[in-house]
C-alpha positions as CSV (number, residue, x, y, z in Angstrom):
1,M,-6.9,-13.6,68.3
2,P,-10.6,-12.6,67.9
3,L,-11.5,-9.4,66.1
4,T,-12.9,-6.5,68.0
5,V,-16.4,-5.2,67.2
6,S,-15.0,-2.3,65.3
7,Q,-12.8,-4.6,63.2
8,N,-15.7,-6.9,62.5
9,L,-17.7,-3.9,61.3
10,K,-14.8,-2.7,59.1
11,H,-14.1,-6.0,57.5
12,G,-17.8,-6.9,57.1
13,L,-19.2,-3.6,55.9
14,V,-16.5,-1.6,54.2
15,G,-15.1,-4.2,51.8
16,A,-14.6,-1.7,49.0
17,E,-12.0,0.2,51.1
18,L,-9.9,-2.9,51.7
19,P,-6.4,-2.8,50.1
20,V,-5.6,-4.4,46.8
21,L,-3.9,-7.8,47.0
22,D,-1.0,-8.5,44.7
23,M,-0.8,-12.3,44.1
24,T,1.6,-12.2,41.2
25,G,4.6,-13.3,43.3
26,P,5.2,-16.3,45.6
27,E,3.7,-14.4,48.5
28,T,0.6,-12.3,48.6
29,K,1.4,-8.6,49.1
30,T,-0.9,-5.8,50.3
31,L,-0.9,-2.6,48.1
32,D,-1.7,0.7,49.6
33,P,-4.4,2.8,47.8
34,Q,-2.9,4.8,44.9
35,V,-2.4,8.5,45.5
36,F,-1.5,11.3,43.2
37,G,2.3,11.7,43.0
38,E,4.8,14.4,42.0
39,L,5.7,15.9,38.7
40,T,9.3,15.3,37.4
41,G,10.9,16.6,34.2
42,D,13.9,17.7,32.1
43,D,14.1,21.4,32.8
44,E,16.7,22.1,30.1
45,A,14.5,20.5,27.4
46,I,11.6,22.5,28.5
47,K,13.6,25.8,28.5
48,S,14.8,25.0,25.0
49,V,11.2,25.3,23.8
50,G,11.1,29.1,24.5
51,D,9.0,31.5,26.5
52,R,5.6,29.8,27.0
53,D,3.9,33.0,27.7
54,E,4.9,34.2,24.2
55,L,4.4,30.9,22.4
56,F,0.9,30.3,23.7
57,A,-0.3,33.9,24.2
58,R,-3.9,35.1,23.8
59,E,-4.6,35.2,20.1
60,R,-7.9,37.0,19.8
61,K,-9.1,40.1,21.6
62,G,-11.9,39.1,24.1
63,W,-11.2,35.3,23.9
64,V,-9.9,34.3,27.3
65,G,-8.3,30.9,27.4
66,F,-8.3,30.3,23.6
67,V,-5.3,29.0,21.8
68,E,-5.5,28.2,18.1
69,W,-3.7,24.9,17.6
70,E,-5.0,23.4,14.4
71,N,-3.5,25.9,11.9
72,Y,-0.1,26.1,13.8
73,P,1.8,22.8,13.7
74,E,4.8,24.4,15.2
75,K,2.9,25.3,18.3
76,K,1.5,21.8,18.6
77,A,5.1,20.5,18.3
78,A,6.3,22.8,21.1
79,A,3.5,21.8,23.4
80,H,4.2,18.1,22.6
81,K,7.9,18.6,23.6
82,I,6.9,20.2,26.9
83,L,4.6,17.3,27.7
84,T,7.0,14.5,26.7
85,S,9.9,16.2,28.6
86,Q,8.1,15.5,31.9
87,T,6.9,12.5,33.7
88,F,3.4,13.1,35.0
89,P,2.2,11.1,38.0
90,P,-0.3,8.3,37.2
91,N,-3.8,9.2,37.8
92,P,-5.4,7.3,40.7
93,E,-7.8,4.8,39.2
94,F,-11.0,4.9,41.2
95,Q,-12.0,1.7,39.5
96,L,-9.4,-0.1,41.8
97,G,-11.1,1.2,44.9
98,P,-14.2,2.9,46.2
99,I,-15.7,5.7,44.2
100,P,-14.9,8.8,46.4
101,A,-17.8,10.1,48.5
102,T,-16.8,13.7,47.7
103,N,-18.2,16.5,45.7
104,P,-16.4,17.2,43.3
105,L,-16.0,13.4,42.9
106,L,-12.8,13.4,40.9
107,P,-10.5,16.5,40.7
108,G,-8.9,16.0,37.3
109,N,-5.3,16.6,38.6
110,R,-3.5,15.6,35.4
111,W,-5.6,17.8,33.2
112,E,-4.9,20.8,35.4
113,M,-1.3,19.9,35.4
114,W,-1.2,19.6,31.6
115,H,-2.7,23.1,31.3
116,H,-0.3,24.6,33.8
117,E,2.8,23.0,32.3
118,V,2.0,24.1,28.7
119,G,1.4,27.5,30.2
120,G,0.7,30.8,28.5
121,E,-3.0,31.4,28.0
122,L,-3.8,28.0,29.5
123,T,-2.3,28.7,32.9
124,Q,-5.4,30.2,34.6
125,I,-8.1,28.1,32.8
126,P,-8.8,25.5,35.5
127,D,-9.4,28.2,38.2
128,D,-11.5,30.3,35.8
129,S,-13.6,27.3,34.8
130,W,-14.3,26.4,38.4
131,T,-15.2,30.0,39.3
132,L,-17.9,29.9,36.5
133,V,-19.2,26.6,37.8
134,L,-19.8,28.0,41.3
135,K,-21.4,31.1,39.8
136,E,-23.8,29.6,37.2
137,K,-24.8,26.2,38.5
138,H,-27.2,24.9,41.2
139,P,-25.5,24.5,44.6
140,D,-26.7,20.8,44.7
141,M,-25.1,19.8,41.5
142,L,-23.1,16.5,41.5
143,H,-19.7,17.5,40.3
144,L,-18.3,14.3,38.8
145,L,-15.1,15.8,37.5
146,Q,-13.9,19.2,38.6
147,F,-11.7,19.8,35.5
148,P,-12.5,19.4,32.7
149,Y,-15.9,20.1,34.3
150,N,-18.5,17.3,34.2
151,R,-21.6,17.4,36.2
152,E,-25.3,16.2,36.5
153,P,-28.2,17.3,38.7
154,P,-29.3,15.3,41.8
155,K,-31.9,12.6,41.0
156,R,-34.7,14.5,42.8
157,L,-34.3,17.4,40.3
158,V,-33.6,15.6,37.0
159,T,-37.3,15.3,36.0
160,D,-38.7,18.0,38.3
161,K,-39.6,20.0,35.1
162,V,-40.0,18.9,31.5
163,V,-37.7,21.7,30.5
164,T,-34.5,21.6,32.5
165,P,-33.5,24.9,34.0
166,D,-30.1,26.2,32.9
167,S,-28.6,25.8,36.3
168,L,-29.5,22.1,36.3
169,H,-28.6,21.1,32.8
170,L,-25.8,18.6,32.3
171,V,-22.4,19.8,31.4
172,R,-19.8,17.7,29.7
173,N,-16.5,19.5,29.0
174,H,-13.4,18.1,27.3
175,G,-11.4,21.2,28.2
176,C,-11.9,24.7,29.5
177,I,-15.1,26.8,29.7
178,P,-14.3,29.6,27.0
179,I,-14.8,33.2,28.2
180,I,-15.6,35.1,25.0
181,D,-16.9,38.7,24.7
182,K,-20.0,38.9,22.5
183,E,-18.6,42.0,20.7
184,D,-15.4,40.2,19.8
185,F,-16.9,36.9,18.7
186,S,-16.8,35.6,15.1
187,F,-17.9,32.4,13.4
188,V,-15.7,31.4,10.5
189,M,-17.1,29.1,7.8
190,D,-14.2,27.9,5.6
191,G,-12.8,24.8,4.0
192,L,-15.0,23.2,1.3
193,V,-17.5,26.0,0.9
194,K,-17.5,28.1,-2.3
195,T,-17.1,31.4,-0.6
196,P,-15.4,31.2,2.9
197,Q,-16.7,33.9,5.2
198,S,-16.6,35.2,8.8
199,F,-19.8,36.2,10.6
200,T,-20.3,38.3,13.7
201,L,-23.0,37.3,16.2
202,G,-24.9,40.3,14.9
203,D,-24.7,38.9,11.3
204,L,-26.1,35.6,12.4
205,M,-28.9,37.2,14.5
206,D,-30.0,39.4,11.6
207,E,-33.5,38.0,10.7
208,S,-33.4,39.8,7.3
209,R,-30.6,37.4,6.4
210,F,-31.3,34.3,8.4
211,P,-34.7,33.0,9.6
212,R,-34.8,32.4,13.3
213,V,-35.4,28.8,14.6
214,E,-36.7,27.6,18.0
215,K,-36.4,24.0,19.0
216,L,-37.1,22.0,22.2
217,A,-34.3,19.4,22.3
218,T,-32.8,16.9,24.7
219,I,-29.0,16.5,24.9
220,Q,-27.4,13.6,26.7
221,C,-23.8,12.5,27.2
222,S,-22.6,9.3,25.6
223,G,-21.5,8.3,29.0
224,M,-25.0,8.3,30.3
225,R,-25.4,5.7,33.2
226,R,-21.7,4.8,32.8
227,I,-21.6,3.9,36.5
228,E,-23.6,0.7,35.7
229,Q,-20.9,-0.4,33.3
230,I,-18.1,0.5,35.7
231,L,-19.6,-1.6,38.4
232,K,-19.7,-4.6,36.1
233,Y,-16.3,-4.2,34.4
234,P,-14.1,-1.0,34.7
235,G,-13.2,-0.7,31.0
236,Q,-11.1,2.2,29.7
237,G,-9.7,4.6,32.2
238,D,-8.0,6.9,29.6
239,E,-5.9,9.8,30.8
240,V,-8.7,10.8,33.2
241,P,-10.9,8.0,34.6
242,Q,-14.2,8.1,32.8
243,A,-16.7,10.2,34.7
244,P,-19.0,7.8,36.5
245,W,-22.3,9.3,35.2
246,A,-25.5,8.1,36.8
247,E,-28.9,8.8,35.3
248,G,-28.6,12.6,35.2
249,A,-26.3,13.0,32.2
250,I,-29.3,14.5,30.3
251,G,-31.1,17.8,29.9
252,T,-33.8,19.3,27.8
253,A,-33.9,23.0,26.8
254,T,-35.5,25.4,24.4
255,W,-32.8,26.5,21.9
256,V,-33.1,29.6,19.7
257,G,-30.7,30.2,16.8
258,L,-30.6,29.5,13.1
259,S,-30.0,26.5,10.9
260,L,-26.4,25.9,9.9
261,K,-27.6,25.1,6.4
262,K,-28.6,28.7,5.9
263,V,-25.1,29.9,6.8
264,I,-23.6,27.4,4.3
265,K,-26.0,28.7,1.7
266,A,-24.8,32.2,2.3
267,C,-21.3,31.0,1.6
268,G,-22.4,29.7,-1.8
269,G,-22.9,26.1,-0.7
270,L,-20.5,23.3,-0.5
271,V,-18.1,22.4,-3.3
272,D,-18.7,19.1,-5.1
273,G,-17.7,16.0,-3.1
274,A,-18.0,17.6,0.3
275,G,-19.8,15.3,2.7
276,H,-18.9,16.2,6.3
277,L,-18.6,19.3,8.4
278,E,-16.1,19.7,11.2
279,F,-16.5,22.0,14.2
280,Y,-13.5,23.5,15.9
281,G,-14.0,24.1,19.6
282,A,-12.5,27.0,21.5
283,D,-11.2,24.7,24.3
284,T,-7.8,22.9,24.3
285,Y,-7.9,19.1,24.3
286,F,-5.1,16.7,25.4
287,K,-4.6,13.2,24.0
288,D,-1.6,11.0,24.2
289,D,0.8,13.9,24.9
290,H,-0.6,15.9,22.0
291,V,-2.5,19.2,22.1
292,M,-5.3,20.2,19.9
293,N,-8.6,22.1,19.7
294,Y,-11.6,19.8,20.5
295,L,-13.0,18.7,17.1
296,V,-16.1,16.9,16.1
297,G,-17.9,16.3,12.8
298,V,-21.4,15.6,11.4
299,L,-22.6,14.4,8.0
300,W,-23.7,17.0,5.5
301,S,-27.0,15.1,5.2
302,K,-27.7,16.0,8.9
303,V,-27.0,19.7,8.2
304,K,-29.0,19.5,4.9
305,A,-32.1,18.3,6.8
306,N,-31.9,21.5,9.0
307,E,-31.1,19.4,12.1
308,V,-27.9,21.3,13.1
309,L,-28.4,24.7,14.8
310,L,-26.2,27.5,15.7
311,A,-27.9,28.6,19.0
312,W,-27.4,31.8,21.0
313,E,-30.3,31.4,23.4
314,M,-31.2,28.8,26.0
315,N,-34.5,28.7,27.8
316,G,-35.3,32.3,26.9
317,E,-32.0,33.8,28.0
318,A,-28.6,34.3,26.4
319,L,-26.4,31.2,26.7
320,P,-24.7,30.9,30.1
321,R,-20.9,30.9,29.8
322,I,-20.8,27.4,31.0
323,H,-23.0,26.4,28.0
324,V,-20.6,28.1,25.6
325,Y,-21.7,31.7,25.4
326,P,-22.2,33.4,23.0
327,L,-22.8,30.7,20.4
328,R,-22.9,26.9,20.4
329,V,-23.8,24.1,18.0
330,V,-26.8,22.0,18.8
331,V,-27.2,18.7,16.7
332,L,-30.7,17.5,17.1
333,G,-31.1,13.9,18.1
334,Y,-27.4,13.2,18.5
335,I,-25.4,12.6,21.7
336,G,-23.5,15.5,23.2
337,A,-20.3,14.6,21.4
338,R,-22.2,14.7,18.1
339,N,-20.5,11.6,16.7
340,S,-23.3,9.1,16.5
341,G,-27.0,8.7,16.9
342,D,-28.6,8.4,20.3
343,A,-30.0,5.1,21.7
344,C,-33.4,4.3,23.1
345,Q,-33.1,5.1,26.8
346,S,-35.1,5.3,30.0
347,A,-34.3,5.6,33.8
348,I,-36.0,5.6,37.1
349,M,-35.4,8.7,39.2
350,S,-37.5,7.8,42.2
351,P,-37.2,5.7,44.2
352,W,-33.4,5.2,44.4
353,T,-31.7,1.8,44.4
354,K,-31.2,0.4,47.9
355,Q,-34.0,2.5,49.4
356,A,-36.6,1.1,51.7
357,V,-40.1,2.0,50.5
358,I,-43.1,1.9,52.8
359,Q,-46.2,1.5,50.6
360,N,-49.9,0.4,50.5
361,G,-49.8,-1.9,47.5
362,K,-48.2,0.5,45.0
363,I,-44.8,2.0,44.6
364,R,-44.8,5.6,43.3
365,C,-42.2,5.6,40.5
366,K,-40.9,8.6,38.5
367,G,-38.4,8.9,35.6
368,W,-37.7,9.8,32.0
369,A,-37.5,8.2,28.6
370,Y,-35.7,9.3,25.4
371,S,-34.9,8.1,21.9
372,G,-32.6,10.0,19.5
373,G,-32.3,10.4,15.8
374,G,-35.7,12.1,15.5
375,R,-37.6,9.3,17.2
376,W,-39.6,9.6,20.4
377,P,-40.7,7.3,23.2
378,E,-44.0,5.7,22.2
379,H,-44.6,3.9,25.5
380,I,-42.9,3.0,28.7
381,E,-43.2,-0.2,30.7
382,L,-42.3,-1.0,34.3
383,S,-41.8,-4.3,36.1
384,M,-41.5,-5.0,39.8
385,D,-40.2,-8.6,39.5
386,G,-37.0,-8.1,37.5
387,G,-38.6,-8.0,34.1
388,F,-41.0,-11.1,34.2
389,N,-44.3,-9.1,34.2
390,W,-44.7,-5.6,32.8
391,Y,-47.1,-2.8,33.3
392,I,-47.7,-0.1,30.7
393,V,-47.4,3.5,31.9
394,W,-50.7,5.2,30.8
395,L,-50.5,8.1,28.3
396,E,-51.9,10.5,30.9
397,N,-48.9,9.8,33.0
398,L,-46.4,10.8,30.2
399,S,-45.3,14.3,29.2
400,E,-46.1,15.5,25.7
401,K,-44.7,13.6,22.7
402,R,-42.1,15.6,20.8
403,K,-39.7,14.7,18.0
404,W,-36.4,15.8,19.6
405,S,-37.0,15.6,23.3
406,W,-37.6,13.2,26.2
407,R,-40.8,12.3,27.9
408,T,-41.0,12.4,31.7
409,W,-43.4,9.9,33.4
410,E,-44.9,8.9,36.7
411,Y,-46.6,5.7,37.6
412,D,-48.0,3.9,40.7
413,L,-46.5,0.4,40.2
414,P,-48.6,-2.4,41.8
415,C,-46.5,-4.3,44.4
416,N,-48.0,-6.6,46.9
417,V,-44.8,-8.3,48.0
418,E,-42.3,-7.5,50.7
419,G,-38.6,-7.7,50.9
420,W,-36.1,-7.0,48.1
421,V,-37.8,-6.1,44.9
422,E,-36.1,-5.3,41.5
423,I,-37.9,-2.6,39.5
424,V,-37.1,-2.4,35.8
425,V,-38.0,0.2,33.2
426,R,-37.9,0.0,29.4
427,C,-38.8,2.3,26.6
428,W,-40.3,1.5,23.2
429,D,-39.9,4.3,20.5
430,N,-42.0,4.9,17.5
431,S,-39.7,2.7,15.3
432,L,-40.3,-0.2,17.8
433,N,-36.7,0.1,19.1
434,T,-36.4,-1.0,22.7
435,Q,-33.6,-1.6,25.3
436,P,-31.4,-4.6,25.9
437,S,-32.3,-6.4,29.0
438,E,-29.0,-6.4,30.8
439,V,-25.9,-4.1,31.2
440,R,-23.7,-7.0,30.0
441,T,-25.3,-7.0,26.5
442,S,-24.5,-3.3,25.9
443,W,-21.1,-3.1,27.7
444,N,-18.2,-1.7,25.7
445,W,-14.6,-0.9,26.3
446,G,-15.1,2.8,26.0
447,L,-18.0,2.7,28.5
448,H,-20.4,4.6,26.3
449,V,-24.2,4.6,25.8
450,T,-25.4,2.2,28.5
451,S,-28.8,1.7,26.7
452,S,-29.9,-1.5,28.7
453,C,-33.0,-1.5,30.8
454,H,-32.5,0.5,34.0
455,R,-32.8,-1.6,37.1
456,I,-33.0,-0.7,40.8
457,S,-33.4,-2.8,43.9
458,I,-35.6,-1.5,46.7
459,Y,-36.7,-3.0,50.0
460,S,-40.5,-3.1,50.0
461,L,-42.5,-2.7,53.2
462,N,-46.3,-3.2,52.5
463,K,-48.2,-1.4,55.2
464,S,-51.5,-2.8,54.0
465,R,-50.5,-6.1,55.7
466,P,-51.5,-6.2,59.3
467,V,-48.3,-7.6,60.7
468,T,-46.1,-5.1,58.9
469,K,-48.4,-2.2,59.9
470,A,-48.2,-3.3,63.5
471,R,-44.4,-3.4,63.4
472,L,-44.1,0.0,61.7
473,D,-46.6,1.5,64.2
474,E,-44.3,0.2,66.9
475,F,-41.3,1.9,65.4
476,E,-43.3,5.1,65.0
């Protein structure tokens, strides 16, 4: 029986939405798309843990959503029992089907469920976090993951300004957005320091004690351009599918605060043998049915070089709550998770891949380039033939060179051909680092730091050619 027109269109153009085929048995079976299921559990085991509102109650005045886990193993054990006494539905893996055409893209159902089931102070966190998102972020933001909140700006606004407005700066959360009152805030420095101390925000902002520091710095997520890796090989899904970041997981801001080294000096310095500093976040993190505060570390050598800031101001204003008001750590030249150095990176923001471009012999390209670890982009190159021939972007087409921040660029790329064209960009930094040619050469199971050359395919229509001009005039 012949297919109808609509069926032909569906089977020819919407292949990504076709069902999964299971060929493990003697006959091929069609599997329906996976959907989020129901929660089941052992009610008696959960009740035996005790009153969750008391177990996980608010611990600090003015700290909404904060639960201290790291110093209370008995609380961690209670939360672990709650989580293991229930069967949480598997998270739909978008890697096995189309990436949803919704905004928010992925809801984060399991993370919401984990917070609700542990209960107590964590119950309201998902709703509180989303309320802050809607209040503080640009209405056109691309919400990659609703909770924990992950988002990037639309391509047209990524390099609109050299300094990213607060409302357009990327956000990568691993838990809630803390809601902390400035008056009730304290920063505790303990562990391997000679004199452990607690500091109020007023103490840290006292210029008679600590000199103020201002730095323009770029921060990017280690998942930058992850979508390119996912489309090659899905990799690790983890508890929540990895947020499919495009080229906007980056932002540049002016940060004001003080060097963490000065605070350590006020505590008498480190004891002999101390080599790392660990930061405890105010958010709750879930991993393999265990509950913890989100923790990251940096080397003492990084702090000693005055490259780790405690910042209370972003672009001339107090930190937005979504950017960890009233105080956050900024590690210069490191990825947002602060666990390794950045890689040499660049990306094309305009045009977009798969766009048709009408031009007169040149394609107007726009993008950014960045290299971490205190290095900077020295020059940027563009190719219109997949990387065979390269054009250097002139210095006058680059933003100012700075140690800790990106450079934005614009360039009219010569292109005399028509049809499908692959445009490629690569960056060289001042240490002569550059980018691998293909995504395959930088692919990794965790889908982090896609540092390969960014490639887009566009359909070129050269209006300087008489036949093409006549056809376009006919359309007009």
